[in-house]
C-alpha positions in Angstrom: 214.2 -94.9 51.3 213.3 -91.6 52.8 210.6 -91.6 50.2 209.1 -94.9 51.2 209.5 -93.8 54.7 207.2 -90.8 54.4 204.8 -93.0 52.3 205.0 -95.5 55.2 203.8 -92.3 57.6 200.4 -92.0 55.8 199.9 -95.4 56.0 200.6 -95.5 59.7 197.6 -93.1 60.2 195.4 -94.9 57.5 196.0 -98.3 59.3 195.2 -96.6 62.9 192.0 -95.1 61.4 190.6 -98.1 59.9 191.8 -100.6 62.6 192.4 -98.5 65.7 195.7 -100.0 66.3 198.5 -101.1 64.4 200.3 -97.8 64.0 203.1 -99.0 65.9 203.4 -102.2 63.8 204.5 -99.9 60.9 205.9 -97.0 62.6 208.7 -98.7 64.4 210.1 -100.7 61.5 209.8 -97.7 59.4 211.9 -95.5 61.9 214.2 -98.3 62.4 214.6 -99.7 58.7 213.8 -96.8 56.4 214.8 -93.7 58.7 217.8 -95.7 60.2 216.9 -94.7 63.8 218.2 -96.5 66.6 215.6 -98.7 68.1 215.4 -97.0 71.5 214.9 -93.6 70.1 212.6 -95.2 67.4 210.3 -96.4 70.1 210.3 -93.0 71.6 209.4 -91.1 68.3 207.0 -94.0 67.6 204.8 -93.3 71.0 204.8 -89.3 69.7 203.6 -90.3 66.3 201.0 -92.8 67.3 199.9 -90.8 70.2 199.1 -87.5 68.4 197.7 -89.2 65.5 195.6 -91.5 67.6 194.3 -88.5 69.6 193.3 -86.7 66.1 191.4 -90.0 65.0 189.8 -90.6 68.4 187.9 -87.1 68.1 185.7 -88.0 65.1 185.2 -91.6 66.6 184.0 -89.9 69.9 181.2 -87.9 67.9 180.4 -91.0 66.0 179.5 -92.4 69.7 182.1 -95.1 69.0 184.0 -94.5 72.1 183.3 -96.2 75.5 184.8 -93.6 78.0 184.3 -95.8 81.0 186.2 -98.9 79.8 188.9 -96.4 78.4 189.6 -95.2 81.9 189.2 -98.5 83.5 191.8 -99.8 81.1 193.9 -96.7 80.5 194.9 -95.7 84.0 196.6 -99.0 85.1 198.5 -98.8 81.7 199.8 -95.2 82.4 201.2 -96.7 85.7 203.0 -99.7 83.7 204.2 -97.3 81.1 205.6 -94.5 83.6 207.3 -97.1 85.4 209.0 -99.0 82.5 210.1 -95.7 80.3 211.6 -94.2 83.5 213.4 -96.9 85.2 213.6 -100.1 83.1 214.4 -99.3 79.6 217.1 -96.9 80.5 218.6 -99.6 82.6 218.9 -102.1 79.8 222.5 -102.6 78.7 223.5 -102.4 75.1 224.7 -106.1 75.2 223.1 -108.6 77.3 224.9 -111.6 76.6 226.5 -113.9 73.9 226.9 -117.5 73.2 229.5 -118.2 70.6 228.2 -116.1 67.4 224.9 -115.3 68.8 224.6 -111.8 70.6 221.6 -110.9 72.5 221.6 -107.1 71.9 219.3 -104.5 73.3 218.1 -104.0 69.9 217.2 -107.9 69.4 215.6 -108.0 72.6 213.3 -104.8 72.3 212.5 -105.6 68.6 212.2 -109.3 69.4 209.8 -109.1 72.0 207.9 -106.7 69.9 207.4 -109.1 67.0 206.8 -111.9 69.4 203.8 -110.2 71.0 202.5 -109.3 67.2 202.6 -112.9 66.4 200.6 -114.0 69.5 198.1 -111.0 69.3 197.3 -111.9 65.7 195.7 -115.4 65.9 192.6 -114.7 68.0 191.9 -112.0 65.6 192.2 -114.2 62.5 190.5 -116.9 63.9 187.5 -114.6 65.4 187.9 -116.1 68.9 185.3 -114.4 71.4 185.4 -114.4 75.2 183.3 -112.2 77.3 183.0 -112.8 81.2 179.6 -112.6 82.5 180.9 -111.8 85.9 181.1 -108.0 86.0 183.5 -107.9 88.7 185.7 -110.6 87.4 185.7 -108.7 83.8 186.7 -105.3 85.4 189.3 -107.1 87.2 190.8 -108.9 84.2 190.6 -105.4 82.5 192.7 -103.7 85.1 195.3 -106.5 85.1 195.6 -106.6 81.3 195.9 -102.9 81.0 198.9 -102.9 83.5 200.4 -105.5 81.6 199.8 -103.8 78.3 201.1 -100.7 80.1 204.3 -102.4 80.8 205.0 -104.0 77.3 204.0 -100.6 75.7 206.7 -98.8 77.9 209.2 -101.6 76.9 208.8 -101.8 73.2 207.7 -98.3 72.3 204.2 -99.7 70.7 201.1 -97.6 71.2 199.5 -101.4 72.1 196.7 -101.3 69.8 197.3 -104.5 68.6 196.9 -105.9 72.1 194.3 -103.5 73.6 191.8 -104.3 70.9 191.6 -108.1 71.4 191.5 -107.4 75.0 188.6 -105.0 74.5 186.8 -107.3 72.1 187.0 -110.5 73.8 187.2 -109.3 77.7 184.4 -106.8 77.6 182.5 -107.5 74.5 182.6 -104.2 72.8 181.8 -104.3 68.9 184.8 -104.1 67.1 184.2 -100.7 65.9 183.6 -99.5 69.4 186.9 -101.3 70.2 188.5 -99.3 67.7 187.5 -95.8 68.9 188.1 -96.6 72.5 191.6 -98.1 71.7 192.5 -94.7 70.0 191.6 -92.9 73.1 193.8 -95.5 75.0 196.5 -95.4 72.7 196.6 -91.5 72.6 196.9 -91.4 76.5 199.4 -94.3 77.0 201.6 -92.9 74.0 201.8 -89.4 75.0 202.3 -90.4 78.5 205.4 -92.9 77.6 206.8 -90.0 75.2 206.6 -87.4 78.1 209.2 -89.6 80.1 211.3 -89.8 77.2 211.7 -85.9 76.4 214.5 -85.3 78.7 216.4 -88.8 77.8 216.7 -88.2 74.3 217.8 -85.5 71.9 214.5 -84.8 69.8 214.6 -84.1 65.9 211.2 -82.1 66.6 211.2 -81.0 62.6 211.5 -84.7 61.7 209.1 -85.8 64.2 206.5 -83.3 63.2 206.7 -83.9 59.3 206.0 -87.6 60.0 203.2 -86.8 62.6 201.5 -84.7 60.1 201.7 -87.0 57.5 200.2 -89.7 59.8 197.2 -87.3 60.7 196.5 -87.0 57.2 196.5 -90.6 57.1 194.2 -91.2 59.9 191.6 -88.8 58.7 191.5 -90.7 55.3 191.3 -94.0 57.0 188.2 -92.8 59.5 186.2 -92.4 56.3 187.1 -95.7 54.7 186.5 -97.6 58.1 182.8 -96.9 57.8 182.4 -98.8 54.5 184.3 -102.0 55.6 182.5 -104.9 57.8 183.8 -105.4 61.3 184.8 -109.0 60.5 186.8 -107.9 57.4 188.6 -105.2 59.6 189.2 -107.7 62.5 190.8 -110.3 60.0 192.7 -107.7 58.3 194.0 -106.2 61.5 195.2 -110.1 62.6 196.9 -110.8 59.1 198.8 -107.7 59.2 200.0 -108.2 62.9 201.0 -111.7 62.2 203.1 -110.9 58.7 204.9 -107.8 60.1 205.5 -109.9 63.4 207.3 -112.7 61.4 209.1 -110.3 59.0 210.9 -108.5 62.1 211.8 -111.9 63.7 213.3 -112.9 60.5 214.9 -109.7 59.8 216.7 -109.5 63.5 217.2 -113.0 64.4 218.2 -114.8 61.0 219.7 -112.0 59.0 221.6 -109.9 61.5 222.9 -112.9 63.5 
């Protein structure tokens, strides 16, 4: 299982490099199911792995002029507020068992992973269908991006995901950024959000730094490969692949947690 886990670490970076998001779609299941980490600790580790890897991937994207710094700041700063509040006060307050009905038990694990999976499923459909929305009202567009950034920051903090599977659709549909520019901008936002979220966890959990740095190093290797491959694949195919991968993983996590564990 650990060999699969280390192989999966390379795939985390590969997906981030090609799709600009989706690293947490792989990292959280890998940490929970292959390395046996608790979901709350896995969410903290995921933030570090995805954050550092995304930063490594954003640098070459910036050199290629596929990072929109202005939109990254408009989207990223509200996200930071949501993440900080959630990781420092909301997540630590969630009890291990929330409630039970007959044989069904709603645990913290099921809440976090279930919410994560549901978000993945809902985020997948617009990308698969190729839906497109862009407001022509500049003030409305900026307002919607700020609101979306705040909400995604809250959700990122709650489930420990970098949020690329939510950020990219928001950037494409609300701002009209080309998909590849949305990918580069997403990596910048993910790196800021994830590392800020992890900073709030350093003092709340014992960190296995050797393990964490090993996984992160492999993931960085993957993102360097993914950056090279992304230039040879069309935006339409990348967007569709991103959507299908998100949908499949979301459904799998729901089945695994709701049907098989209850």
